[in-house]
N, C-alpha and C positions, 0 to 999 in steps of 0.2 A: 547521648543517644548512640547506639551501635550502628555505624554507617553500613556495615556489611548486611544489615537487615533492611536498609532503605535505599541502597544504591540503584536497584532496578526501578523502583517506583519513582525515585527522584529523577533518574535519567529520562523516563517516559514523560514525566510531568514537565520538565524543562523543554523537551522536544516539542510537546504539544503547545506550551504556553509562550515560549520565546523562540522556538524553532532553532535551538542550539543544542549541541550534544555536550553534556557534562557527565563524565564518568568518575566514580568514586573508588572503584577497585578494579582489579583484573578479573578474569572470569571466575565467577562464583556460582554456587548452587542457589537458586532462587527458592525461598521458602514458600510454603503454601499460604502462609499469612500474607506475604508480600504479593503473591499472585492475586489473592482475594482483594487486597487493597487497590491493586492496579486495575483490576477488572471494574471495581466500583468507580474509580476515577474515570476510566474510559467510557463507562456507561453514562456517567454524568455529562461527559464531553459529547457523546453521541446525542443525548437528549437535547443538548443545547444546539447542536448543528442541525438537527432535523426540523427545527422551527423554520428554517429557510428552505427546506426541501419542497419540491413540487409534489402535489397529490398526497397520497398516504404512504408514509415511509414504513419500511419493514421494522420489526422489533430488533433490538440490539442482540447480536449473537455473541454470547460469552466466549465460546470456544474459539471462534475466529478472531475476536478481539485480542484474546490472550496469546494465541499463536502468533499473530502479527507483531504484537509488542515484543515478544521474546525473540522473534526473528530479527527485528530491527536492532534490538539491544545487543544480541550476540554478533550481528553483522558489524556493528560499530566496534565491539570488543575485538573482533578479528581484524578490523581495519587498523586499529591503533596498536594492538599487541600482536605482532606478526609471528611469534613463536608458537604456531599451532601445528598440530599433526593432522594428516589427512584423515586418520581414523576418528578424529574429534568432530569432523564436519557433519556427518550424518546424525550424530547425537545432538549437536548444537543447532542445526538448521534442518530439522525434519520437514517432510512434506505435510501439508494440511490434509488431514484425513476425515474431517467433518463433512457435513452436508454442504454442498455448494449451491447457494441460492443468493438472491439479492441481499438478504440479511447478512450473510457471511461476507460478501464483497464490500458492502458499505461499512460494516463493523471493522473489518481488517484495514480498510483504507485510512482509518484514523491514524495508523502508524505506518502502513505500507507506502503512503504518499511520499514519505521521506526516503524510501529505499533507493529510488533511482539516483539521487545525489550521492548516496553512499557508494553505490556501484561505480559511478563515474569517478569518484575519488580513488577507488581501488584500481580501476583501469589506469589512472594516471600514475599511480605508484608502481603497479606491476600488472600489465595486461594479461599475464599468464597465471595469475592467482587462481587457484582451483575453487575458491569461494565464489567467484564471479558467475560461472555457469549455473551453480546451485541457486543463487539469488535470482538470476534471470529467469530460471524455470519457474520460480515462485511468482514472479511478476507476469509471466505469460498466463498463468492460471488466474491471477488477480489483475488483469490488465487495465482495469479502470484506474488503478493507482499508477500506471505507467504512461498514461496519456501525455504526449508532448515530449517523451524521451525516446532515445534510440533503443529499439527492441524489435524482435522478429514478429511482425504483425501477421505474417502468413500462418502462424500456428495458433492464432486466437480463435476462440469459439464465442459466438454471440448469442447462443441459445438462452442463457439466463438474462442477458440484457433485453432480449426481445420480448420476454413474457412479463416483465415488471415495469409498469408505467413510470414509477418514480426513478428507478435506476436508469431506465432508458433516457429519460429527459436529462438527468444529471450527467450521463455519459456524453450526450450530444453537446450539452452546455459546456462541459470541460474541453471537448475537442475544439469548439468554436472559440472559447475564451483563450486557449493556449495556441490557437492557430496550428493545430497538430495535423498538418496536411497528410502525413503518412498514415495516420489513423483514419483518415477520411476516404481511403481508397477502396475499402470493401464495398460490395454491392449493398449490403445491409445498411451500412452507415451512410452511403450516398443517398439511399432512398429516404432515410430519416432526415437528412439535411434538406433534401428537396421538399419534404413535407413541411419542415419548419420554416424554410426561407421562401418557398413558393417562387414567384417570379422575381423576387428581390435577392436571389442568391449572389449574384455578381456584385450587388451593391454592398452586402454585408461581408462577403468574403471573395474578393476578386480572383484569388489564386485557384479556386476550385473550377 
């Protein structure tokens, strides 16, 4: 089997199944066939995850899932293979230009949840790496995937979280599970926590 045709899918597969990064080649062009296979894999992963989601989960967003998987894949490539040009970054790590809704956020999270650890490793190697602010900007937009990690929470917008019951409950659950105190400081999140905890807030989370 030609590994240059499977390295992208294999990397995402191992990231999702064993939470480890395994690369087979340096930066390569991802074929349409491999994009299609990766989207099919991620959609199956999404359908498996939503069985545990509260309420009615939004449908899988193909564009967001693919964008996030490519973002994480190329971020790892740029982490491990340092000989990249500044001009390459916009091409390899473009902004997400699709519709932003709960479907996009949860579909992208399948892969973006691993991005904070990648950024942390980049900072350890080279805090001045120009890849870092690009990836952090992506996480600010998809901040559900950044819960519990160091990021500028002042720039976050909660409009999408507020209008979708499933995403809102998942967001609060992840904050509580990770004891993400910094993420619990906005007025919107504080209100949601108060609704969830009621008079027992100090029992469940004494730091708040």
